[in-house]
Short mmCIF file of the C-alpha atoms (twelve columns), coordinates in Angstrom:
data_MODEL
# 
_entry.id   MODEL 
# 
loop_
_atom_site.group_PDB 
_atom_site.id 
_atom_site.type_symbol 
_atom_site.label_atom_id 
_atom_site.label_alt_id 
_atom_site.label_comp_id 
_atom_site.label_asym_id 
_atom_site.label_seq_id 
_atom_site.Cartn_x 
_atom_site.Cartn_y 
_atom_site.Cartn_z 
_atom_site.pdbx_PDB_model_num 
ATOM 1  C CA . UNK A 1  0.501  -9.750  37.921  1 
ATOM 2  C CA . UNK A 2  -1.182 -6.554  37.196  1 
ATOM 3  C CA . UNK A 3  1.491  -5.013  35.669  1 
ATOM 4  C CA . UNK A 4  1.874  -8.188  32.998  1 
ATOM 5  C CA . UNK A 5  -1.955 -7.675  31.768  1 
ATOM 6  C CA . UNK A 6  -1.551 -3.953  31.358  1 
ATOM 7  C CA . UNK A 7  1.681  -4.431  29.572  1 
ATOM 8  C CA . UNK A 8  -0.220 -7.552  27.289  1 
ATOM 9  C CA . UNK A 9  -2.822 -5.319  26.306  1 
ATOM 10 C CA . UNK A 10 -0.599 -2.351  25.120  1 
ATOM 11 C CA . UNK A 11 1.343  -4.804  23.439  1 
ATOM 12 C CA . UNK A 12 -2.070 -5.904  21.769  1 
ATOM 13 C CA . UNK A 13 -3.187 -2.695  20.821  1 
ATOM 14 C CA . UNK A 14 -0.359 -1.670  19.413  1 
ATOM 15 C CA . UNK A 15 0.020  -4.922  17.643  1 
ATOM 16 C CA . UNK A 16 -3.597 -4.342  16.366  1 
ATOM 17 C CA . UNK A 17 -2.807 -0.421  15.210  1 
ATOM 18 C CA . UNK A 18 0.109  -1.227  13.026  1 
ATOM 19 C CA . UNK A 19 -2.203 -4.248  11.440  1 
ATOM 20 C CA . UNK A 20 -4.744 -1.631  10.480  1 
ATOM 21 C CA . UNK A 21 -2.165 1.011   9.465   1 
ATOM 22 C CA . UNK A 22 -0.692 -1.481  7.163   1 
ATOM 23 C CA . UNK A 23 -3.918 -2.618  5.875   1 
ATOM 24 C CA . UNK A 24 -4.794 0.546   5.361   1 
ATOM 25 C CA . UNK A 25 -1.567 1.620   2.941   1 
ATOM 26 C CA . UNK A 26 -2.318 -1.454  1.114   1 
ATOM 27 C CA . UNK A 27 -5.740 -0.282  0.024   1 
ATOM 28 C CA . UNK A 28 -4.833 3.284   -0.418  1 
ATOM 29 C CA . UNK A 29 -3.118 2.350   -3.829  1 
ATOM 30 C CA . UNK A 30 -5.591 2.582   -6.583  1 
ATOM 31 C CA . UNK A 31 -5.216 1.199   -9.742  1 
ATOM 32 C CA . UNK A 32 -4.962 3.364   -12.722 1 
ATOM 33 C CA . UNK A 33 -5.720 2.923   -16.665 1 
ATOM 34 C CA . UNK A 34 -3.307 3.110   -19.664 1 
ATOM 35 C CA . UNK A 35 -4.394 6.633   -20.668 1 
ATOM 36 C CA . UNK A 36 -4.554 8.085   -17.041 1 
ATOM 37 C CA . UNK A 37 -1.119 7.247   -16.661 1 
ATOM 38 C CA . UNK A 38 0.352  8.988   -19.589 1 
ATOM 39 C CA . UNK A 39 -2.037 11.762  -19.133 1 
ATOM 40 C CA . UNK A 40 -0.374 12.024  -15.679 1 
ATOM 41 C CA . UNK A 41 3.182  12.208  -17.045 1 
ATOM 42 C CA . UNK A 42 3.958  8.106   -16.056 1 
ATOM 43 C CA . UNK A 43 5.040  5.585   -18.509 1 
ATOM 44 C CA . UNK A 44 3.557  1.939   -18.509 1 
ATOM 45 C CA . UNK A 45 5.911  -0.876  -16.897 1 
ATOM 46 C CA . UNK A 46 5.862  -4.693  -17.651 1 
ATOM 47 C CA . UNK A 47 6.668  -6.796  -15.270 1 
ATOM 48 C CA . UNK A 48 7.072  -10.404 -15.547 1 
ATOM 49 C CA . UNK A 49 4.404  -12.823 -14.083 1 
ATOM 50 C CA . UNK A 50 3.246  -9.541  -12.452 1 
ATOM 51 C CA . UNK A 51 1.535  -7.261  -14.821 1 
ATOM 52 C CA . UNK A 52 1.646  -3.926  -15.721 1 
ATOM 53 C CA . UNK A 53 2.050  -1.134  -13.396 1 
ATOM 54 C CA . UNK A 54 2.451  2.792   -13.887 1 
ATOM 55 C CA . UNK A 55 5.600  4.299   -12.626 1 
ATOM 56 C CA . UNK A 56 4.582  8.064   -12.284 1 
ATOM 57 C CA . UNK A 57 7.222  10.987  -11.739 1 
ATOM 58 C CA . UNK A 58 5.958  11.314  -8.136  1 
ATOM 59 C CA . UNK A 59 8.205  7.815   -7.644  1 
ATOM 60 C CA . UNK A 60 4.602  5.513   -7.120  1 
ATOM 61 C CA . UNK A 61 3.834  2.577   -9.584  1 
ATOM 62 C CA . UNK A 62 -0.157 1.891   -9.030  1 
ATOM 63 C CA . UNK A 63 -1.023 -0.947  -11.031 1 
ATOM 64 C CA . UNK A 64 -2.830 -0.819  -14.638 1 
ATOM 65 C CA . UNK A 65 -6.227 -2.121  -14.681 1 
# 
């Protein structure tokens, strides 16, 4: 019974750590303006029903504000 409790707590801690890492990754994608996009060497890409994004040379695609 004690081993089950320890494993359950370890699983809960790992789940919370994973959820916070996903939230941090989503929050770390700031938006960019059209002028900043072109100044950084990127180009504006229009996506149907999803707005515009900036395709930067490093492969990231932040949303346009």
